[in-house]
C-alpha positions in Angstrom: 23.3 23.4 14.5 24.7 19.9 14.6 24.5 17.5 11.7 21.5 15.1 11.7 21.7 11.4 10.9 19.1 8.7 10.5 19.1 5.1 9.4 16.4 3.4 7.3 16.1 -0.2 6.3 14.8 -0.9 2.7 14.7 -3.7 0.2 17.3 -3.6 -2.5 14.5 -3.0 -5.0 13.7 0.3 -3.1 17.3 1.5 -2.6 17.5 4.1 -5.3 14.0 5.5 -4.7 14.9 5.9 -1.0 18.1 7.7 -1.8 16.2 10.0 -4.3 13.4 10.8 -1.8 15.9 11.6 0.9 18.0 13.8 -1.4 15.0 16.0 -1.9 14.9 16.7 1.8 18.6 17.5 2.0 19.9 14.1 3.1 23.2 12.6 1.8 24.1 8.9 2.0 26.6 8.4 4.7 26.7 4.6 4.7 25.0 1.8 2.8 25.2 -1.6 4.4 23.8 -5.0 3.2 21.9 -6.7 6.0 20.8 -9.7 4.0 19.6 -10.4 0.5 16.2 -8.7 1.3 17.4 -5.7 3.3 19.8 -2.8 3.1 20.5 -0.4 5.8 21.1 3.1 4.6 22.4 5.8 6.9 21.7 9.4 5.9 23.2 12.6 7.1 22.3 16.3 6.6 23.8 19.5 7.8 20.9 22.0 8.6 23.2 24.9 8.0 23.8 23.8 4.4 20.1 23.1 3.6 18.3 26.1 2.0 15.0 26.8 3.7 15.8 24.2 6.3 12.8 24.7 8.6 10.3 24.3 5.8 12.2 21.3 4.3 12.4 19.6 7.7 8.6 20.0 8.2 7.9 18.6 4.8 10.4 15.8 5.5 8.5 14.9 8.7 5.2 15.0 6.9 6.4 12.9 4.0 7.9 10.1 6.0 5.0 9.9 8.4 2.6 9.1 5.5 1.5 5.5 5.6 1.0 3.7 2.3 -1.9 1.4 1.9 -0.8 -2.2 2.7 -0.7 -4.3 -0.5 -1.7 -7.3 1.6 -5.0 -5.6 2.4 -6.3 -6.0 -1.2 -9.0 -8.5 -1.6 -8.0 -11.7 -3.3 -10.6 -14.1 -4.7 -8.1 -16.9 -4.2 -7.9 -16.4 -0.4 -9.1 -19.1 2.0 -12.2 -17.2 3.1 -13.1 -16.4 -0.5 -12.7 -20.0 -1.6 -14.9 -21.1 1.4 -17.6 -18.6 0.4 -17.5 -19.8 -3.3 -17.6 -23.5 -2.2 -20.7 -22.9 -0.1 -22.3 -21.0 -2.9 -21.5 -23.7 -5.5 -22.5 -26.5 -3.2 -25.9 -24.8 -2.6 -26.2 -24.3 -6.3 -25.2 -27.9 -7.3 -27.2 -29.6 -4.5 -30.4 -27.8 -5.5 -30.1 -27.8 -9.2 -31.6 -31.3 -9.3 -34.7 -30.1 -7.4 -35.2 -26.9 -9.2 -38.7 -27.9 -10.0 -39.8 -27.1 -6.5 -40.0 -23.7 -4.9 -37.5 -24.7 -2.2 -34.9 -25.9 -4.8 -35.2 -22.6 -6.6 -34.6 -20.7 -3.3 -31.4 -22.6 -2.6 -30.1 -22.1 -6.1 -30.7 -18.4 -5.9 -29.2 -18.4 -2.4 -26.0 -20.0 -3.6 -25.8 -17.7 -6.6 -26.5 -14.8 -4.2 -23.5 -15.8 -2.0 -21.2 -15.9 -4.9 -22.5 -12.6 -6.3 -22.1 -10.9 -2.9 -18.5 -12.1 -2.5 -17.6 -10.8 -6.0 -19.3 -7.4 -5.2 -17.4 -7.1 -1.9 -14.1 -8.0 -3.6 -14.6 -5.3 -6.2 -15.7 -2.7 -3.7 -12.7 -3.4 -1.4 -10.2 -3.2 -4.2 -11.7 0.0 -5.6 -11.3 1.5 -2.1 -7.7 0.3 -2.0 -7.1 1.8 -5.4 -8.5 5.2 -4.3 -6.4 5.1 -1.1 -3.3 4.3 -3.0 -3.9 7.1 -5.5 -4.5 9.6 -2.6 -1.3 8.5 -1.0 0.7 8.8 -4.2 -0.8 12.3 -4.9 0.0 13.5 -1.4 3.6 12.2 -1.7 4.0 13.9 -5.0 2.7 17.2 -3.7 5.1 17.2 -0.7 8.0 16.3 -2.9 7.2 19.1 -5.3 7.0 21.6 -2.5 10.4 20.5 -1.2 11.9 20.7 -4.7 10.6 24.3 -5.1 12.1 25.3 -1.8 15.6 24.3 -3.1 15.2 26.8 -6.0 
């Protein structure tokens, strides 16, 4: 079987972890090239004939590198533009109506404004909790695959 090669682009911060991950699946660094200050291009090579349990390792390799990590940008941020708009509307409703709290209508708008703020905070917490769960599941799955691959080398 012919040698395999693949090239990946990573940030300098992730260079070592990329090399460590690939090494578990039998890849050796063939070339390491600086693209710019934010990117490195690493070319890996492996010889299937020299990788113990190659078929199983290759299957785990494919599974591992097909996993998609949760996007850090999908986390909810209370400082985002939509969040700030929701808070502004809530606070405006609250402040406009605080002067007329004596009436039933004023009380409604105060509660409405506070309700908007509370809802936004609740949705923020729920979204971030889900992101945390998804990230933990991703890391667990990655760890399980890496452990299986390491055991196949023994």
